[in-house]
C-alpha positions, 0 to 999 in steps of 0.5 A, spaced: 148 390 514 145 386 520 138 386 518 134 384 525 136 384 532 136 377 533 142 377 528 146 382 532 144 379 538 147 372 535 154 376 533 154 379 540 153 372 544 159 369 539 164 375 541 162 376 548 165 372 554 162 365 555 167 362 560 165 355 558 173 353 559 178 356 563 181 360 557 175 361 553 174 369 554 176 376 551 178 382 554 177 387 549 174 387 542 177 391 536 176 393 529 181 392 524 183 400 524 184 400 531 188 394 531 193 396 525 193 403 529 196 399 535 200 394 532 204 400 528 205 404 534 208 398 537 213 397 532 210 392 528 210 392 520 207 389 514 200 388 518 195 384 514 189 380 515 189 373 514 183 368 514 185 364 520 191 360 522 189 353 523 192 352 529 186 351 534 179 348 533 175 354 535 171 360 532 176 364 530 175 362 522 167 362 523 163 366 518 157 369 519 153 370 512 160 370 509 163 375 513 168 373 518 166 374 526 174 374 528 179 379 526 185 375 524 192 378 523 199 377 521 204 382 523 211 382 523 216 386 528 222 388 525 228 386 530 233 391 532 241 390 531 245 390 537 250 396 538 
């Protein structure tokens, strides 16, 4: 899918820590399968991918060749009733 090493390198650089700002870094990278697994194990339901949230001016909605580089999901954790 990613034709050249240059494209692969660009994608890695877009997702790796740049530390240009104090809170501009990632500690882990997950694919959709792993993230859904972890969220459902933690009690979340209705996990679905969304194009973005429109909250920050960042790369979370960036597309590369029409494909999102970020994994934006919305998950709901049901509340439990107190006994």
